[in-house]
C-alpha positions, -999 to 999 in steps of 0.1 A, spaced: 206 127 -479 241 115 -486 262 118 -515 296 122 -529 308 138 -561 340 130 -582 358 155 -602 378 150 -632 411 172 -617 404 155 -584 407 115 -591 433 96 -581 443 68 -602 462 34 -587 483 17 -609 465 -18 -620 474 -43 -595 475 -76 -616 475 -75 -650 485 -47 -676 500 -25 -647 501 8 -671 458 12 -668 456 33 -640 422 27 -620 403 53 -598 378 37 -576 341 51 -570 329 22 -548 333 35 -519 301 60 -526 281 28 -540 259 1 -520 244 -22 -547 271 -21 -576 309 -15 -581 319 12 -604 355 21 -610 375 48 -640 401 32 -659 429 49 -676 441 32 -705 474 42 -722 478 29 -760 480 -10 -761 468 -16 -728 443 -45 -716 426 -57 -688 426 -95 -683 400 -115 -705 374 -129 -679 338 -141 -676 319 -130 -649 295 -156 -636 278 -132 -609 281 -91 -618 271 -82 -654 291 -47 -665 287 -10 -683 310 3 -698 310 38 -707 336 58 -733 346 90 -713 375 95 -733 391 81 -764 382 50 -779 383 15 -764 378 -17 -780 354 -48 -763 367 -83 -772 334 -103 -767 318 -139 -766 340 -173 -772 353 -159 -805 364 -129 -789 347 -106 -815 360 -70 -818 337 -42 -811 353 -10 -810 335 12 -784 342 48 -793 337 82 -773 302 81 -757 292 44 -766 280 23 -738 279 -14 -737 264 -36 -715 277 -73 -710 254 -102 -695 269 -127 -672 287 -154 -684 300 -134 -716 340 -139 -720 352 -101 -722 385 -82 -725 388 -41 -726 417 -31 -745 429 0 -758 443 -4 -793 440 30 -804 474 57 -803 455 76 -778 447 74 -741 412 57 -736 393 65 -704 364 42 -695 342 36 -665 328 1 -657 301 -3 -636 290 -37 -621 263 -53 -602 256 -69 -577 290 -54 -563 304 -92 -556 342 -103 -564 356 -131 -567 333 -150 -588 350 -146 -624 370 -171 -641 399 -157 -658 407 -166 -692 438 -164 -716 443 -132 -732 428 -135 -772 449 -128 -797 
């Protein structure tokens, strides 16, 4: 039986490699085979890139604070308070933001674990 435990005080957050570098990412993917997962720490005003996943569906779980997802062509704002789970199907434009005044922590799970099939879009206003 194999397993890995990721405890809150033991997570190492790395700066985002592209986009808003104020964001921090703790990868969980090394423990997974059929999906990818990261915990993202977003300070107030931070945001991910707006994109469309063409292969991977994604699930967002807000662990702390309040995050906002901009969804679809019209970038509809959907507020996600702590404890909220959002599932985004492939082919849906999306952008994760922290529009609050406090840090937000979000678990993002994607399946299948394939990368490189996203279409990056200009940020929504």
